[in-house]
GULUM-893287 format. One record per residue (C-alpha): x, y negated, z; residue number from 1. Coordinates in nm, 2 decimals, padded with zeros to 4 digits, always signed. Layout:
GULUM-893287
{atom {X,Y,Z},NUM}
...
end
This chain:
GULUM-893287
{atom {+16.58,-04.79,+05.03},1}
{atom {+16.27,-04.70,+04.90},2}
{atom {+16.22,-04.52,+04.56},3}
{atom {+15.97,-04.24,+04.47},4}
{atom {+16.06,-03.94,+04.24},5}
{atom {+15.77,-03.72,+04.30},6}
{atom {+15.84,-03.39,+04.30},7}
{atom {+16.21,-03.45,+04.17},8}
{atom {+16.45,-03.38,+04.36},9}
{atom {+16.70,-03.65,+04.48},10}
{atom {+17.06,-03.70,+04.64},11}
{atom {+17.17,-04.11,+04.71},12}
{atom {+17.51,-04.19,+04.81},13}
{atom {+17.75,-04.49,+04.86},14}
{atom {+18.02,-04.48,+04.62},15}
{atom {+18.38,-04.66,+04.63},16}
{atom {+18.57,-04.66,+04.35},17}
{atom {+18.95,-04.71,+04.37},18}
{atom {+19.22,-04.77,+04.11},19}
{atom {+19.55,-04.56,+04.14},20}
{atom {+19.69,-04.84,+04.32},21}
{atom {+19.44,-04.78,+04.58},22}
{atom {+19.27,-05.10,+04.47},23}
{atom {+18.89,-05.10,+04.52},24}
{atom {+18.73,-05.17,+04.19},25}
{atom {+18.38,-05.11,+04.26},26}
{atom {+18.10,-05.03,+04.51},27}
{atom {+17.79,-04.92,+04.49},28}
{atom {+17.48,-04.67,+04.57},29}
{atom {+17.45,-04.40,+04.29},30}
{atom {+17.10,-04.20,+04.27},31}
{atom {+17.10,-03.83,+04.12},32}
{atom {+16.77,-03.73,+04.00},33}
{atom {+16.64,-03.36,+03.86},34}
{atom {+16.34,-03.20,+03.82},35}
{atom {+16.50,-02.83,+03.74},36}
{atom {+16.81,-02.79,+03.99},37}
{atom {+16.75,-02.72,+04.30},38}
{atom {+16.82,-02.95,+04.59},39}
{atom {+17.14,-02.70,+04.72},40}
{atom {+17.25,-02.72,+04.31},41}
{atom {+17.23,-03.09,+04.31},42}
{atom {+17.41,-03.11,+04.64},43}
{atom {+17.69,-02.86,+04.50},44}
{atom {+17.74,-03.02,+04.21},45}
{atom {+17.70,-03.39,+04.31},46}
{atom {+18.06,-03.49,+04.34},47}
{atom {+18.17,-03.36,+04.02},48}
{atom {+17.84,-03.54,+03.83},49}
{atom {+17.97,-03.90,+04.02},50}
{atom {+18.37,-03.81,+03.92},51}
{atom {+18.24,-03.78,+03.57},52}
{atom {+17.99,-04.09,+03.54},53}
{atom {+18.27,-04.31,+03.69},54}
{atom {+18.48,-04.23,+03.42},55}
{atom {+18.21,-04.28,+03.13},56}
{atom {+18.10,-03.92,+03.08},57}
{atom {+17.71,-03.94,+03.23},58}
{atom {+17.53,-03.62,+03.27},59}
{atom {+17.26,-03.53,+03.04},60}
{atom {+17.03,-03.30,+03.28},61}
{atom {+17.07,-03.53,+03.56},62}
{atom {+16.92,-03.89,+03.60},63}
{atom {+17.21,-04.14,+03.74},64}
{atom {+17.02,-04.48,+03.89},65}
{atom {+17.37,-04.72,+04.01},66}
{atom {+17.32,-05.03,+04.20},67}
{atom {+17.59,-05.24,+04.23},68}
{atom {+17.74,-05.38,+04.54},69}
{atom {+17.82,-05.77,+04.58},70}
{atom {+18.08,-05.71,+04.87},71}
{atom {+18.18,-06.08,+04.94},72}
{atom {+18.14,-06.47,+04.79},73}
{atom {+18.50,-06.61,+04.70},74}
{atom {+18.33,-06.96,+04.95},75}
{atom {+18.33,-06.72,+05.25},76}
{atom {+18.72,-06.73,+05.30},77}
{atom {+18.71,-07.11,+05.35},78}
{atom {+18.42,-07.07,+05.55},79}
{atom {+18.59,-06.86,+05.83},80}
{atom {+18.93,-07.11,+05.86},81}
{atom {+19.13,-07.01,+05.64},82}
{atom {+19.37,-07.24,+05.46},83}
{atom {+19.38,-07.07,+05.09},84}
{atom {+19.49,-07.12,+04.73},85}
{atom {+19.33,-07.01,+04.45},86}
{atom {+19.45,-06.86,+04.16},87}
{atom {+19.30,-06.68,+03.84},88}
{atom {+19.48,-06.49,+03.51},89}
{atom {+19.32,-06.42,+03.16},90}
{atom {+19.13,-06.10,+03.29},91}
{atom {+18.87,-06.28,+03.50},92}
{atom {+19.00,-06.13,+03.83},93}
{atom {+19.07,-06.46,+04.12},94}
{atom {+19.32,-06.42,+04.40},95}
{atom {+19.31,-06.63,+04.72},96}
{atom {+19.66,-06.62,+04.93},97}
{atom {+19.72,-06.72,+05.28},98}
{atom {+20.02,-06.70,+05.51},99}
{atom {+19.92,-06.31,+05.59},100}
{atom {+19.76,-06.18,+05.26},101}
{atom {+19.61,-06.19,+04.91},102}
{atom {+19.28,-06.12,+04.83},103}
{atom {+19.16,-05.99,+04.53},104}
{atom {+18.80,-06.06,+04.35},105}
{atom {+18.61,-06.04,+04.04},106}
{atom {+18.50,-06.37,+03.91},107}
{atom {+18.23,-06.54,+03.66},108}
{atom {+18.30,-06.86,+03.56},109}
{atom {+18.12,-07.14,+03.35},110}
{atom {+18.34,-07.19,+03.07},111}
{atom {+18.24,-07.52,+03.00},112}
{atom {+18.27,-07.68,+03.35},113}
{atom {+18.55,-07.42,+03.50},114}
{atom {+18.30,-07.38,+03.80},115}
{atom {+18.25,-07.07,+03.96},116}
{atom {+17.97,-06.92,+03.95},117}
{atom {+18.06,-06.59,+04.18},118}
{atom {+18.29,-06.37,+04.28},119}
{atom {+18.30,-06.04,+04.42},120}
{atom {+18.54,-05.93,+04.68},121}
{atom {+18.80,-05.59,+04.57},122}
{atom {+19.04,-05.58,+04.82},123}
{atom {+19.34,-05.74,+05.00},124}
{atom {+19.72,-05.67,+05.04},125}
{atom {+19.90,-05.80,+05.33},126}
{atom {+20.28,-05.75,+05.39},127}
{atom {+20.38,-05.49,+05.61},128}
{atom {+20.49,-05.54,+05.94},129}
{atom {+20.80,-05.59,+06.09},130}
{atom {+20.93,-05.33,+06.29},131}
{atom {+21.24,-05.47,+06.47},132}
{atom {+21.27,-05.49,+06.85},133}
{atom {+20.98,-05.30,+06.96},134}
{atom {+20.93,-05.22,+07.32},135}
{atom {+20.64,-05.08,+07.48},136}
{atom {+20.28,-05.23,+07.54},137}
{atom {+20.31,-05.27,+07.92},138}
{atom {+19.98,-05.50,+07.89},139}
{atom {+19.79,-05.24,+07.69},140}
{atom {+19.67,-05.18,+07.32},141}
{atom {+19.65,-04.95,+07.05},142}
{atom {+20.01,-04.87,+06.89},143}
{atom {+19.97,-04.68,+06.54},144}
{atom {+20.26,-04.46,+06.46},145}
{atom {+20.35,-04.54,+06.11},146}
{atom {+20.53,-04.31,+05.83},147}
{atom {+20.91,-04.37,+05.83},148}
{atom {+20.91,-04.46,+05.48},149}
{atom {+20.77,-04.82,+05.54},150}
{atom {+21.09,-04.84,+05.76},151}
{atom {+20.92,-04.84,+06.11},152}
{atom {+20.75,-04.59,+06.39},153}
{atom {+20.51,-04.81,+06.52},154}
{atom {+20.33,-05.11,+06.48},155}
{atom {+20.38,-05.40,+06.76},156}
{atom {+20.18,-05.46,+07.10},157}
{atom {+19.96,-05.69,+07.07},158}
{atom {+20.09,-05.95,+07.23},159}
{atom {+20.46,-05.91,+07.01},160}
{atom {+20.28,-05.97,+06.70},161}
{atom {+19.95,-06.07,+06.51},162}
{atom {+19.89,-05.66,+06.35},163}
{atom {+19.79,-05.62,+06.06},164}
{atom {+19.71,-05.92,+05.80},165}
{atom {+19.73,-06.12,+06.11},166}
{atom {+19.46,-05.96,+06.32},167}
{atom {+19.50,-05.77,+06.65},168}
{atom {+19.53,-05.35,+06.54},169}
{atom {+19.20,-05.22,+06.66},170}
{atom {+19.08,-04.83,+06.71},171}
{atom {+18.90,-04.91,+06.33},172}
{atom {+19.20,-05.04,+06.18},173}
{atom {+19.35,-04.70,+06.26},174}
{atom {+19.06,-04.50,+06.14},175}
{atom {+19.01,-04.68,+05.85},176}
{atom {+19.39,-04.64,+05.74},177}
{atom {+19.35,-04.23,+05.80},178}
{atom {+19.06,-04.26,+05.60},179}
{atom {+19.29,-04.43,+05.29},180}
{atom {+19.56,-04.16,+05.30},181}
{atom {+19.81,-04.35,+05.55},182}
{atom {+20.02,-04.13,+05.73},183}
{atom {+19.92,-04.29,+06.05},184}
{atom {+19.86,-04.13,+06.48},185}
{atom {+19.64,-04.32,+06.69},186}
{atom {+19.80,-04.37,+07.04},187}
{atom {+19.58,-04.59,+07.35},188}
{atom {+19.84,-04.68,+07.59},189}
{atom {+19.75,-04.78,+07.96},190}
{atom {+19.69,-05.12,+08.06},191}
{atom {+19.91,-05.23,+08.29},192}
{atom {+19.70,-05.23,+08.64},193}
{atom {+19.80,-05.61,+08.69},194}
{atom {+19.65,-05.71,+08.36},195}
{atom {+19.37,-05.46,+08.39},196}
{atom {+18.98,-05.64,+08.43},197}
{atom {+18.77,-05.53,+08.74},198}
{atom {+18.51,-05.38,+08.47},199}
{atom {+18.37,-05.36,+08.07},200}
{atom {+18.08,-05.52,+08.16},201}
{atom {+18.12,-05.75,+08.43},202}
{atom {+17.76,-05.92,+08.43},203}
{atom {+17.54,-05.62,+08.35},204}
{atom {+17.39,-05.49,+08.62},205}
{atom {+17.40,-05.17,+08.78},206}
{atom {+17.10,-05.03,+08.71},207}
{atom {+17.12,-05.11,+08.37},208}
{atom {+17.43,-04.91,+08.35},209}
{atom {+17.30,-04.63,+08.51},210}
{atom {+17.01,-04.61,+08.29},211}
{atom {+17.22,-04.61,+07.95},212}
{atom {+17.39,-04.29,+08.14},213}
{atom {+17.08,-04.12,+08.17},214}
{atom {+16.99,-04.23,+07.84},215}
{atom {+17.37,-04.05,+07.72},216}
{atom {+17.37,-03.77,+07.87},217}
{atom {+17.00,-03.65,+07.85},218}
{atom {+16.98,-03.29,+07.71},219}
{atom {+16.69,-03.21,+07.50},220}
{atom {+16.50,-02.88,+07.61},221}
{atom {+16.47,-02.53,+07.46},222}
{atom {+16.07,-02.58,+07.32},223}
{atom {+16.21,-02.86,+07.10},224}
{atom {+16.54,-02.66,+06.97},225}
{atom {+16.32,-02.38,+06.91},226}
{atom {+16.10,-02.64,+06.71},227}
{atom {+16.41,-02.75,+06.49},228}
{atom {+16.45,-02.36,+06.44},229}
{atom {+16.10,-02.36,+06.25},230}
{atom {+16.23,-02.64,+05.98},231}
{atom {+16.37,-02.40,+05.75},232}
{atom {+16.43,-02.49,+05.39},233}
{atom {+16.45,-02.15,+05.14},234}
{atom {+16.70,-02.25,+04.86},235}
{atom {+16.78,-01.99,+04.65},236}
{atom {+17.12,-01.89,+04.52},237}
{atom {+17.22,-01.75,+04.17},238}
{atom {+17.00,-01.56,+03.93},239}
{atom {+16.91,-01.19,+03.87},240}
{atom {+16.72,-00.96,+03.67},241}
{atom {+16.42,-01.00,+03.95},242}
{atom {+16.47,-01.34,+04.11},243}
{atom {+16.73,-01.53,+04.29},244}
{atom {+17.00,-01.29,+04.43},245}
{atom {+16.95,-01.42,+04.78},246}
{atom {+16.83,-01.74,+04.97},247}
{atom {+17.00,-01.93,+05.16},248}
{atom {+16.84,-02.13,+05.44},249}
{atom {+16.90,-02.48,+05.54},250}
{atom {+16.76,-02.51,+05.91},251}
{atom {+16.75,-02.84,+06.13},252}
{atom {+16.96,-02.90,+06.47},253}
{atom {+17.01,-03.17,+06.70},254}
{atom {+17.29,-03.40,+06.63},255}
{atom {+17.46,-03.48,+06.95},256}
{atom {+17.65,-03.76,+07.03},257}
{atom {+17.94,-03.57,+07.21},258}
{atom {+17.99,-03.43,+06.82},259}
{atom {+17.99,-03.77,+06.63},260}
{atom {+18.33,-03.93,+06.47},261}
{atom {+18.29,-04.24,+06.59},262}
{atom {+18.56,-04.38,+06.91},263}
{atom {+18.32,-04.67,+06.95},264}
{atom {+17.99,-04.59,+07.10},265}
{atom {+17.64,-04.82,+07.09},266}
{atom {+17.51,-04.91,+07.43},267}
{atom {+17.21,-05.12,+07.40},268}
{atom {+16.93,-05.24,+07.64},269}
{atom {+16.64,-05.48,+07.45},270}
{atom {+16.34,-05.58,+07.70},271}
{atom {+16.04,-05.80,+07.72},272}
{atom {+15.87,-05.90,+08.01},273}
{atom {+15.45,-05.92,+07.97},274}
{atom {+15.31,-06.09,+08.25},275}
{atom {+14.96,-06.02,+08.07},276}
{atom {+14.85,-05.72,+07.88},277}
{atom {+14.69,-05.78,+07.53},278}
{atom {+14.30,-05.74,+07.54},279}
{atom {+14.20,-05.51,+07.22},280}
{atom {+13.81,-05.55,+07.16},281}
{atom {+13.73,-05.72,+07.44},282}
{atom {+13.90,-05.46,+07.67},283}
{atom {+14.23,-05.55,+07.83},284}
{atom {+14.45,-05.29,+07.79},285}
{atom {+14.67,-05.12,+08.09},286}
{atom {+15.04,-05.06,+08.03},287}
{atom {+15.00,-04.67,+07.93},288}
{atom {+14.74,-04.75,+07.66},289}
{atom {+14.96,-05.01,+07.53},290}
{atom {+15.28,-04.82,+07.52},291}
{atom {+15.09,-04.55,+07.32},292}
{atom {+14.91,-04.82,+07.12},293}
{atom {+15.28,-04.90,+07.06},294}
{atom {+15.43,-04.58,+06.94},295}
{atom {+15.13,-04.44,+06.71},296}
{atom {+15.14,-04.77,+06.55},297}
{atom {+15.50,-04.86,+06.58},298}
{atom {+15.56,-04.94,+06.23},299}
{atom {+15.33,-05.26,+06.25},300}
{atom {+15.62,-05.37,+06.56},301}
{atom {+15.92,-05.36,+06.37},302}
{atom {+16.06,-05.52,+06.02},303}
{atom {+16.02,-05.28,+05.80},304}
{atom {+16.27,-05.36,+05.60},305}
{atom {+16.51,-05.22,+05.82},306}
{atom {+16.28,-04.90,+05.87},307}
{atom {+15.93,-04.74,+05.89},308}
{atom {+15.84,-04.44,+06.07},309}
{atom {+15.65,-04.14,+05.94},310}
{atom {+15.54,-03.79,+06.10},311}
{atom {+15.77,-03.55,+05.95},312}
{atom {+15.52,-03.31,+05.66},313}
{atom {+15.80,-03.10,+05.50},314}
{atom {+15.87,-02.74,+05.47},315}
{atom {+15.56,-02.62,+05.63},316}
{atom {+15.58,-02.90,+05.91},317}
{atom {+15.32,-03.13,+05.94},318}
{atom {+15.34,-03.33,+06.25},319}
{atom {+15.10,-03.62,+06.23},320}
{atom {+14.82,-03.47,+06.41},321}
{atom {+15.08,-03.43,+06.72},322}
{atom {+15.26,-03.76,+06.68},323}
{atom {+14.91,-03.96,+06.74},324}
{atom {+14.79,-03.73,+07.03},325}
{atom {+14.85,-03.82,+07.39},326}
{atom {+15.13,-03.60,+07.42},327}
{atom {+15.37,-03.61,+07.10},328}
{atom {+15.69,-03.38,+07.25},329}
{atom {+15.80,-03.23,+06.97},330}
{atom {+15.72,-03.43,+06.71},331}
{atom {+15.97,-03.52,+06.43},332}
{atom {+15.98,-03.86,+06.27},333}
{atom {+16.12,-03.91,+05.92},334}
{atom {+16.29,-04.26,+05.92},335}
{atom {+16.35,-04.44,+05.61},336}
{atom {+16.61,-04.67,+05.67},337}
{atom {+16.76,-04.92,+05.49},338}
{atom {+17.07,-04.86,+05.27},339}
{atom {+17.16,-04.51,+05.12},340}
{atom {+17.11,-04.34,+05.43},341}
{atom {+16.78,-04.20,+05.58},342}
{atom {+16.75,-03.95,+05.87},343}
{atom {+16.51,-03.78,+06.13},344}
{atom {+16.44,-03.78,+06.50},345}
{atom {+16.24,-03.54,+06.71},346}
{atom {+16.03,-03.66,+07.02},347}
{atom {+16.22,-03.48,+07.29},348}
{atom {+16.06,-03.64,+07.59},349}
{atom {+15.74,-03.81,+07.67},350}
{atom {+15.51,-03.92,+07.95},351}
{atom {+15.27,-04.21,+07.99},352}
{atom {+15.55,-04.47,+08.07},353}
{atom {+15.84,-04.35,+07.78},354}
{atom {+15.87,-04.14,+07.47},355}
{atom {+16.26,-04.05,+07.37},356}
{atom {+16.39,-03.96,+07.04},357}
{atom {+16.72,-03.73,+06.99},358}
{atom {+16.87,-03.75,+06.68},359}
{atom {+16.83,-03.43,+06.41},360}
{atom {+17.00,-03.28,+06.10},361}
{atom {+16.67,-03.13,+05.87},362}
{atom {+16.68,-03.02,+05.48},363}
{atom {+16.50,-03.36,+05.42},364}
{atom {+16.68,-03.64,+05.53},365}
{atom {+17.00,-03.43,+05.63},366}
{atom {+17.22,-03.62,+05.90},367}
{atom {+17.09,-03.88,+06.08},368}
{atom {+17.37,-04.19,+06.05},369}
{atom {+17.41,-04.20,+06.36},370}
{atom {+17.38,-03.92,+06.69},371}
{atom {+17.21,-03.98,+07.01},372}
{atom {+16.88,-04.08,+07.23},373}
{atom {+16.69,-04.37,+07.24},374}
{atom {+16.42,-04.43,+07.50},375}
{atom {+16.06,-04.67,+07.45},376}
{atom {+15.90,-04.72,+07.76},377}
{atom {+15.79,-04.99,+08.02},378}
{atom {+15.86,-05.04,+08.44},379}
{atom {+15.65,-05.22,+08.65},380}
{atom {+15.83,-05.49,+08.83},381}
{atom {+15.79,-05.59,+09.20},382}
{atom {+15.58,-05.93,+09.11},383}
{atom {+15.33,-05.74,+08.88},384}
{atom {+15.44,-05.81,+08.54},385}
{atom {+15.59,-05.54,+08.31},386}
{atom {+15.91,-05.50,+08.15},387}
{atom {+15.87,-05.30,+07.82},388}
{atom {+16.21,-05.19,+07.66},389}
{atom {+16.39,-04.99,+07.36},390}
{atom {+16.75,-04.84,+07.53},391}
{atom {+16.98,-04.65,+07.28},392}
{atom {+17.31,-04.49,+07.32},393}
{atom {+17.45,-04.33,+06.97},394}
{atom {+17.78,-04.31,+06.82},395}
{atom {+17.82,-04.30,+06.43},396}
{atom {+17.79,-03.96,+06.29},397}
{atom {+18.06,-03.96,+05.98},398}
{atom {+18.31,-04.19,+05.92},399}
{atom {+18.15,-04.35,+05.68},400}
{atom {+17.98,-04.57,+05.93},401}
{atom {+18.26,-04.70,+06.06},402}
{atom {+18.40,-04.76,+05.70},403}
{atom {+18.13,-04.95,+05.67},404}
{atom {+18.11,-05.15,+05.98},405}
{atom {+18.47,-05.20,+05.90},406}
{atom {+18.44,-05.37,+05.54},407}
{atom {+18.15,-05.57,+05.73},408}
{atom {+18.40,-05.70,+05.88},409}
{atom {+18.69,-05.73,+05.64},410}
{atom {+18.45,-05.93,+05.39},411}
{atom {+18.27,-06.16,+05.67},412}
{atom {+17.95,-06.05,+05.59},413}
{atom {+17.72,-05.85,+05.79},414}
{atom {+17.52,-05.76,+05.43},415}
{atom {+17.65,-05.39,+05.50},416}
{atom {+17.70,-05.37,+05.90},417}
{atom {+17.52,-05.06,+05.98},418}
{atom {+17.54,-05.24,+06.39},419}
{atom {+17.38,-05.55,+06.21},420}
{atom {+17.10,-05.39,+06.02},421}
{atom {+17.02,-05.17,+06.37},422}
{atom {+17.08,-05.48,+06.57},423}
{atom {+16.80,-05.66,+06.36},424}
{atom {+16.59,-05.36,+06.38},425}
{atom {+16.52,-05.34,+06.72},426}
{atom {+16.53,-05.73,+06.76},427}
{atom {+16.24,-05.70,+06.53},428}
{atom {+16.07,-05.44,+06.79},429}
{atom {+16.13,-05.68,+07.07},430}
{atom {+15.94,-06.01,+06.86},431}
{atom {+15.66,-05.76,+06.73},432}
{atom {+15.57,-05.66,+07.07},433}
{atom {+15.61,-06.01,+07.21},434}
{atom {+15.42,-06.18,+06.90},435}
{atom {+15.15,-05.91,+06.93},436}
{atom {+15.06,-05.97,+07.31},437}
{atom {+15.11,-06.34,+07.32},438}
{atom {+14.84,-06.32,+07.00},439}
{atom {+14.58,-06.09,+07.20},440}
{atom {+14.51,-06.30,+07.46},441}
{atom {+14.79,-06.15,+07.67},442}
{atom {+15.13,-06.34,+07.77},443}
{atom {+15.49,-06.21,+07.69},444}
{atom {+15.88,-06.32,+07.71},445}
{atom {+16.14,-06.17,+07.49},446}
{atom {+16.48,-06.13,+07.73},447}
{atom {+16.81,-06.11,+07.64},448}
{atom {+16.96,-05.81,+07.47},449}
{atom {+17.21,-05.60,+07.61},450}
{atom {+17.40,-05.48,+07.33},451}
{atom {+17.75,-05.32,+07.42},452}
{atom {+17.98,-05.14,+07.20},453}
{atom {+18.29,-04.97,+07.41},454}
{atom {+18.53,-04.73,+07.33},455}
{atom {+18.32,-04.40,+07.38},456}
{atom {+18.62,-04.24,+07.56},457}
{atom {+18.56,-04.56,+07.86},458}
{atom {+18.22,-04.37,+07.85},459}
{atom {+18.31,-04.02,+07.83},460}
{atom {+18.55,-04.05,+08.15},461}
{atom {+18.28,-04.21,+08.37},462}
{atom {+18.02,-03.91,+08.24},463}
{atom {+18.28,-03.67,+08.37},464}
{atom {+18.38,-03.84,+08.71},465}
{atom {+18.76,-03.90,+08.57},466}
{atom {+18.66,-04.25,+08.64},467}
{atom {+18.42,-04.45,+08.89},468}
{atom {+18.11,-04.63,+08.80},469}
{atom {+18.28,-04.97,+08.87},470}
{atom {+18.48,-04.89,+08.56},471}
{atom {+18.18,-05.01,+08.36},472}
{atom {+18.06,-05.30,+08.57},473}
{atom {+18.16,-05.44,+08.87},474}
{atom {+17.77,-05.47,+09.03},475}
{atom {+17.83,-05.13,+09.05},476}
{atom {+17.97,-04.96,+09.36},477}
{atom {+18.25,-04.67,+09.34},478}
end
């Protein structure tokens, strides 16, 4: 989200407003702007300011900008195969009823024709599952321990019932219920070996799996950690006769994939094969010079509506020169990401054929929405061609990512899906490289992306040696 506030401090938040019965009333992006309050004071007060704004008492000293989020359209339910009936009431609300759930919307109707102009999804109500005749899950799957007041112990196994609202329960369902205040416990049950597939990713070459593991386990070196310790925001706290009583320090730090929130891990690999490198100003590029050109002009190769990359220039750190040098290791990059959250990364590794971004917390952009590592590089193939690529392994830093992904699935839209926007960004990277090469006397072909999002524990078990490599791919030996 791009919006300039000059020297004023600001905070953006994704806000979901719920009613007394837990129904979603509205959702939006709210921005709090102040030219007098410090960022720390703004951060300390933002929840109270938002709460007052939602009940009609906007702050006089803090600017407030609200942007509505359109959650879904009425017609989407029919498009995904639901046979629904529609009813409405005098409060301009509507609901669609199917065999399992009722979906509630705000609707805008043409009074003359009665036609629905638009509709905004609010929430759905589904009957509680029937907990009779519970048996163990011998085929594997998820059990949810349920509050006894709801007259049951567990959600039925996937082969005995369709779960909540006609869907097989998943870990994301469980996490969402926990966020909504339900007393549930997530339990993963071991699969019966007779029903267990040979591998999670049967068709993926083992070398791709091994590279993912290397990306996931890469450890940032001490010099880069020392660099982060120099990114400090001194925030005055309290006021005395001679000024601030003391300064609080907000210091940049790494965001490790091991400390992230989500149970799902993103593993992606997006390659481009280049049979002939591009020619610029009459000179054909080498693979090294082309990778360096991609890095220093990365915004020319990606969809800037999804993200833009800028060398860090805050709190006495200006990494523009370092990033544009031949050795950018240690350069911090600020990323303006689609949506309410931005983030920063540090260039934790670089050589002629690869560089690596590692996610960080910093006092300007705060927490990156995901935690992990992403590689950019090339390899030479046996036939003389080159494969340029980006490869990432990361997890949602906080529950809001899981919640946004869940809401996207619930409303049958990719508009708010963090995964969908990440995929769009890196697919645009593929397209940008291919287009540039082909337009500059070269030859490039986009190769199908490998994108997988397994349970983090499965990957962690392989990393820790609990399970063999063949657990991930049948192409790997134990």
